[in-house]
C-alpha positions as CSV (number, residue, x, y, z in Angstrom):
1,M,-17.2,4.1,-122.2
2,P,-19.7,5.1,-119.4
3,D,-22.1,7.9,-120.1
4,P,-21.1,10.6,-117.9
5,A,-24.6,12.1,-117.9
6,R,-25.9,8.8,-116.5
7,R,-27.0,9.2,-112.9
8,L,-26.7,6.2,-110.6
9,S,-28.6,6.3,-107.3
10,G,-27.9,4.4,-104.0
11,K,-27.5,4.6,-100.4
12,A,-24.5,4.5,-97.9
13,A,-24.8,3.1,-94.3
14,S,-23.4,6.0,-91.9
15,A,-21.4,4.8,-88.9
16,D,-24.8,4.9,-86.6
17,G,-26.7,3.0,-89.3
18,T,-28.5,6.0,-91.0
19,A,-29.1,5.6,-94.5
20,I,-27.7,8.3,-96.7
21,A,-29.0,8.7,-100.2
22,F,-26.8,9.7,-103.2
23,D,-26.7,10.2,-106.9
24,R,-23.4,9.3,-108.8
25,Y,-22.5,10.6,-112.1
26,G,-19.6,10.0,-114.5
27,S,-16.1,8.3,-113.8
28,G,-12.6,9.2,-112.6
29,P,-11.4,10.9,-109.5
30,V,-14.1,11.1,-106.7
31,L,-15.6,14.6,-106.1
32,V,-18.5,14.9,-103.5
33,L,-20.9,17.8,-103.2
34,V,-22.1,19.1,-99.9
35,N,-25.5,20.9,-99.8
36,G,-26.3,23.9,-97.6
37,A,-29.6,24.8,-95.9
38,F,-33.0,23.9,-97.2
39,T,-31.3,21.9,-100.1
40,D,-31.0,18.3,-101.0
41,R,-29.5,16.5,-104.0
42,G,-32.3,17.4,-106.1
43,H,-31.6,21.1,-105.8
44,A,-31.2,22.7,-109.3
45,T,-27.7,24.2,-108.7
46,L,-25.6,21.3,-107.5
47,A,-27.4,18.7,-109.5
48,S,-26.5,21.0,-112.6
49,V,-22.9,21.2,-111.3
50,A,-22.6,17.4,-110.8
51,A,-23.7,16.7,-114.3
52,A,-21.5,19.3,-115.7
53,L,-18.6,17.9,-114.1
54,A,-19.3,14.2,-114.7
55,P,-17.0,14.0,-117.9
56,W,-14.0,14.6,-115.7
57,F,-15.0,13.0,-112.3
58,T,-17.1,10.5,-110.4
59,V,-19.4,13.1,-108.9
60,V,-21.5,12.3,-105.9
61,N,-24.3,14.4,-104.7
62,Y,-25.9,13.4,-101.6
63,D,-29.0,14.2,-99.3
64,R,-27.7,15.2,-96.0
65,R,-29.3,13.5,-93.0
66,G,-32.9,14.6,-92.2
67,R,-33.7,15.6,-96.0
68,G,-34.4,14.0,-99.2
69,D,-34.3,10.3,-99.1
70,S,-31.8,10.0,-96.3
71,G,-32.6,8.9,-92.9
72,D,-32.3,11.1,-89.6
73,T,-31.2,9.0,-86.6
74,G,-31.3,11.0,-83.4
75,P,-29.8,12.5,-81.3
76,Y,-28.2,15.0,-83.8
77,A,-24.6,15.9,-83.6
78,V,-22.3,17.5,-86.0
79,E,-20.0,14.4,-85.7
80,R,-22.8,12.1,-87.2
81,E,-22.7,14.5,-90.4
82,V,-19.0,14.2,-90.7
83,E,-19.6,10.4,-90.5
84,D,-22.1,10.6,-93.1
85,L,-19.8,12.3,-95.5
86,A,-17.0,9.8,-94.7
87,A,-19.7,6.9,-95.5
88,V,-20.5,8.6,-98.8
89,I,-17.0,8.9,-99.8
90,G,-16.4,5.1,-98.9
91,T,-19.6,3.8,-100.5
92,A,-20.7,6.1,-103.3
93,G,-17.2,7.0,-104.4
94,G,-15.9,3.2,-104.1
95,T,-12.9,4.8,-102.4
96,A,-12.6,2.8,-99.0
97,G,-8.9,3.5,-98.2
98,G,-8.6,6.0,-101.0
99,T,-9.3,9.7,-101.3
100,A,-11.9,12.1,-102.6
101,M,-12.3,15.7,-103.3
102,V,-15.1,17.8,-101.6
103,F,-16.9,20.8,-102.5
104,G,-19.4,22.5,-99.9
105,G,-21.6,25.3,-100.4
106,S,-22.7,27.9,-97.7
107,S,-23.2,26.0,-94.3
108,G,-22.2,22.8,-96.4
109,A,-18.8,24.5,-96.7
110,A,-18.6,24.6,-92.9
111,L,-19.4,21.0,-92.8
112,A,-16.8,20.2,-95.4
113,I,-14.2,22.1,-93.3
114,E,-15.2,19.9,-90.1
115,A,-14.8,16.8,-92.1
116,A,-11.5,17.7,-93.7
117,A,-10.1,18.3,-90.3
118,V,-10.4,14.7,-89.2
119,H,-10.7,12.7,-92.5
120,P,-7.2,12.8,-94.3
121,E,-8.9,10.9,-97.3
122,I,-10.3,14.2,-98.2
123,S,-7.6,15.4,-100.6
124,K,-8.8,18.8,-101.9
125,L,-11.3,21.3,-100.5
126,A,-13.5,23.9,-102.5
127,L,-15.7,26.3,-100.5
128,W,-18.5,28.4,-101.5
129,E,-19.1,31.3,-99.2
130,P,-18.9,29.8,-95.9
131,P,-21.1,32.3,-93.8
132,Y,-18.9,32.8,-90.8
133,H,-19.1,35.9,-88.8
134,V,-15.8,37.5,-88.6
135,D,-16.8,41.2,-87.8
136,D,-19.7,43.3,-86.5
137,S,-21.1,43.9,-90.0
138,A,-22.4,40.3,-90.0
139,P,-25.9,39.7,-88.7
140,P,-25.8,39.0,-85.1
141,L,-27.0,35.5,-83.9
142,P,-27.5,34.2,-80.3
143,D,-25.1,31.4,-79.4
144,D,-27.9,29.1,-78.8
145,F,-29.6,29.7,-82.0
146,A,-29.7,25.9,-82.9
147,A,-31.5,25.3,-79.7
148,Q,-34.0,28.0,-80.4
149,L,-34.7,26.6,-83.8
150,D,-35.0,23.0,-82.5
151,A,-37.4,24.3,-79.9
152,L,-39.6,25.9,-82.3
153,V,-39.9,22.8,-84.7
154,R,-40.7,20.6,-81.5
155,A,-43.2,22.8,-80.5
156,G,-44.9,22.6,-84.2
157,R,-44.1,26.1,-85.2
158,R,-42.0,24.9,-88.2
159,G,-43.0,28.0,-90.2
160,E,-41.7,30.2,-87.6
161,A,-38.3,28.4,-87.4
162,V,-38.1,28.9,-91.3
163,E,-38.8,32.6,-90.9
164,R,-36.3,33.1,-88.2
165,F,-33.6,31.4,-90.1
166,M,-34.4,33.3,-93.2
167,V,-34.5,36.6,-91.6
168,E,-31.7,36.4,-88.9
169,A,-29.3,34.0,-90.5
170,A,-29.8,34.6,-94.3
171,E,-30.6,38.1,-94.0
172,A,-33.8,38.0,-96.1
173,P,-36.0,41.0,-95.8
174,P,-39.0,40.3,-93.7
175,E,-41.5,41.4,-96.3
176,A,-40.0,39.1,-98.8
177,V,-40.3,36.1,-96.4
178,A,-43.8,37.1,-95.7
179,G,-44.5,36.8,-99.5
180,M,-42.6,33.5,-99.7
181,R,-45.2,32.1,-97.2
182,A,-47.8,32.3,-99.9
183,S,-45.6,30.7,-102.5
184,P,-45.3,26.9,-103.5
185,S,-41.7,27.0,-102.2
186,W,-42.8,27.5,-98.6
187,A,-44.2,24.0,-97.9
188,P,-40.8,22.3,-99.0
189,M,-38.9,24.6,-96.8
190,E,-41.1,23.9,-93.7
191,A,-40.6,20.2,-94.5
192,V,-36.8,20.4,-93.7
193,A,-37.2,23.0,-90.9
194,H,-36.0,20.5,-88.5
195,T,-32.6,20.5,-90.4
196,L,-32.0,24.4,-89.6
197,A,-30.8,23.5,-86.2
198,Y,-28.4,21.2,-87.8
199,E,-27.1,23.9,-90.0
200,A,-26.9,26.2,-86.9
201,A,-25.0,23.4,-85.1
202,V,-22.5,23.0,-87.9
203,M,-21.9,26.8,-88.1
204,G,-21.0,26.6,-84.3
205,P,-22.2,29.4,-81.8
206,G,-22.6,32.6,-83.1
207,N,-21.2,31.4,-86.6
208,R,-17.7,32.3,-85.4
209,L,-14.7,31.2,-87.4
210,P,-13.2,27.7,-86.3
211,A,-10.2,27.6,-84.4
212,G,-8.7,24.8,-86.3
213,L,-8.3,26.2,-89.9
214,A,-4.6,26.5,-89.5
215,A,-4.3,22.7,-89.2
216,L,-6.0,22.0,-92.5
217,T,-3.5,20.3,-94.8
218,Q,-5.8,20.0,-97.9
219,P,-5.2,22.4,-100.9
220,T,-8.3,24.7,-100.6
221,L,-10.1,27.1,-102.8
222,V,-12.5,29.7,-101.4
223,L,-15.0,31.3,-103.6
224,N,-17.2,34.4,-103.0
225,G,-19.7,36.2,-105.2
226,E,-19.1,39.8,-106.1
227,A,-22.8,40.7,-105.5
228,S,-23.0,38.9,-102.1
229,P,-23.0,40.9,-98.7
230,A,-19.7,42.4,-97.8
231,W,-19.6,40.4,-94.6
232,M,-19.5,37.1,-96.5
233,A,-16.7,38.3,-98.5
234,R,-14.7,39.1,-95.5
235,A,-15.5,35.7,-94.2
236,G,-14.2,34.2,-97.3
237,Q,-11.1,36.1,-97.0
238,A,-10.7,35.2,-93.4
239,V,-11.1,31.5,-94.3
240,A,-8.5,31.7,-96.9
241,A,-6.0,33.7,-94.7
242,A,-6.3,31.1,-92.0
243,V,-5.9,27.9,-94.1
244,P,-2.2,27.4,-95.2
245,G,-1.8,28.1,-99.0
246,A,-5.6,28.5,-99.8
247,V,-6.6,30.5,-102.7
248,H,-9.4,33.1,-102.6
249,R,-11.2,34.2,-105.6
250,V,-14.4,36.5,-106.4
251,L,-16.8,35.6,-109.1
252,G,-18.1,38.6,-110.9
253,G,-21.8,39.3,-110.8
254,Q,-22.6,36.3,-108.6
255,A,-24.6,36.4,-105.4
256,H,-24.9,33.9,-102.7
257,N,-27.4,31.9,-105.0
258,V,-24.5,31.2,-107.4
259,A,-25.2,30.2,-111.1
260,P,-23.8,26.7,-111.9
261,E,-22.2,28.1,-115.3
262,A,-20.2,30.4,-113.1
263,L,-19.3,27.9,-110.5
264,V,-18.4,25.0,-112.9
265,P,-15.3,26.4,-114.5
266,E,-13.6,27.3,-111.2
267,L,-14.2,24.0,-109.7
268,L,-13.0,22.3,-112.8
269,E,-9.7,24.3,-113.0
270,F,-9.1,23.7,-109.1
271,F,-9.9,20.1,-109.1
272,V,-8.2,19.0,-112.1
273,A,-4.9,20.7,-111.4
274,A,-2.2,18.5,-109.8
């Protein structure tokens, strides 16, 4: 009997040849975890989720391109990240021609939606707080936000790109971001500043709700935190209303940085159900 806590690492070759690094835990139906901004497969939340779900699933936690141990072949396009996820499903999950379930968090939820729209091998979809802007209460973002972030990084102003993303997209108070600059966490954030333009591209101009949600056929669970901003709750409700048959749930006491112990039971119930 395989040890579900055992982590096996490897790399999948995406369609453009980019190496995508992953960790695999457990055995059983394949479940792939898709990270959001600033994070890779070593991030505490999804690494904990992966280990906790390993007794029931083959859980695959991977580094999106441009971060961790994954490559970053240019030029960037959202389609390349969709291909990355397909490669991970086929290689890490060992399911070429088979199916996999997918969980995406934050902007990773938006990427999971993009992938589910074109890859029928994604059989179920769970989404944590996709940060779409569905009304005027959401923070306004310019349609060319991705291009602006990319220009800052190309000009060597990585810290400014991080600060703009944190303040304008993540709604972090400017004074809190100023304090973060002096913390040990700032250098790793600057190291992945080039991927912030990728996040903005995945979300689309202005973070507007995608037009194709009604065409999704996968059973879908949308989760929000009770303590998250109200505009995020409305975004979750809008996604669930647009996807046929989707379920929306609110996790008591949780903010956008959700605790693994709150997330795992919801994912287990949803993904185990027939």
